[in-house]
C-alpha positions in Angstrom: -44.4 6.3 -42.3 -43.1 3.1 -40.7 -42.6 2.7 -37.0 -39.2 1.5 -35.5 -39.4 -1.1 -32.9 -38.2 -0.1 -29.6 -34.6 -1.4 -29.2 -34.5 -0.8 -25.5 -37.0 -3.5 -24.8 -35.7 -7.0 -23.9 -37.7 -10.2 -23.8 -39.1 -11.3 -20.5 -37.2 -14.2 -18.8 -39.2 -17.2 -17.8 -38.1 -19.2 -14.8 -39.3 -22.8 -14.0 -41.1 -23.6 -10.8 -38.0 -25.5 -9.6 -35.8 -22.5 -10.0 -38.1 -20.2 -8.1 -38.4 -22.8 -5.3 -34.7 -23.0 -5.1 -34.3 -19.4 -5.2 -36.8 -18.9 -2.5 -35.0 -21.4 -0.3 -31.8 -19.6 -0.7 -33.5 -16.2 0.2 -34.6 -17.8 3.4 -31.1 -18.8 4.3 -29.1 -15.9 2.8 -31.5 -13.2 2.4 -33.4 -11.7 -0.5 -31.0 -9.0 -1.5 -27.9 -11.3 -1.5 -29.8 -14.0 -3.4 -31.3 -11.6 -6.0 -27.8 -10.1 -6.6 -26.3 -13.6 -7.1 -29.1 -14.7 -9.5 -29.2 -11.3 -11.4 -32.7 -10.7 -10.5 -34.4 -7.6 -8.8 -35.3 -8.1 -5.0 -38.9 -7.4 -5.9 -39.2 -10.4 -8.0 -38.2 -12.7 -5.2 -40.7 -10.9 -2.9 -43.4 -11.4 -5.5 -42.5 -15.1 -5.9 -42.6 -15.5 -2.1 -46.0 -13.7 -1.8 -47.5 -16.0 -4.6 -46.1 -19.1 -3.0 -47.6 -18.0 0.4 -50.8 -17.4 -1.2 -51.0 -20.8 -2.9 -50.2 -22.4 0.4 -53.0 -20.5 2.1 -55.4 -21.5 -0.8 -54.5 -25.2 -0.2 -55.0 -24.9 3.5 -58.4 -23.2 2.9 -59.4 -26.0 0.5 -58.4 -28.6 3.0 -60.4 -27.1 5.8 -63.4 -26.7 3.5 -63.2 -30.5 2.5 -63.1 -31.4 6.2 -66.0 -29.1 7.0 -68.0 -30.7 4.0 -67.2 -34.2 5.2 -68.3 -33.2 8.8 -71.7 -31.9 7.6 -72.2 -34.9 5.4 -71.8 -37.1 8.4 -74.2 -34.9 10.4 -76.8 -35.1 7.7 -76.5 -38.9 7.5 -77.0 -39.2 11.4 -79.9 -37.0 11.1 -81.6 -38.9 8.4 -81.1 -42.3 10.4 -82.6 -40.6 13.4 -85.6 -39.4 11.6 -86.1 -42.8 10.1 -85.8 -44.5 13.5 -88.4 -41.9 15.1 -91.0 -42.7 12.2 -90.7 -46.6 13.3 -91.6 -45.9 16.8 -95.3 -46.5 17.6 -97.3 -43.4 18.2 
């Protein structure tokens, strides 16, 4: 017995990052349903792209905040080390 391949399945389309970015910009201007119709996409696909873009933006913001906090803490540790060294030099 051999199995037949499903004829109803189609290959997934792959879209470039630039295409997604331009589609999202249009969606902001013209609305998701209209842009989805124009591009032959499901509105849910545009909503998913938008959510992913927002998540990536939040991740970048979180990373920037963590880097700034790390730099602040390193400065504080360096200041504390200098202060302790100065205190050791004082006569008892």
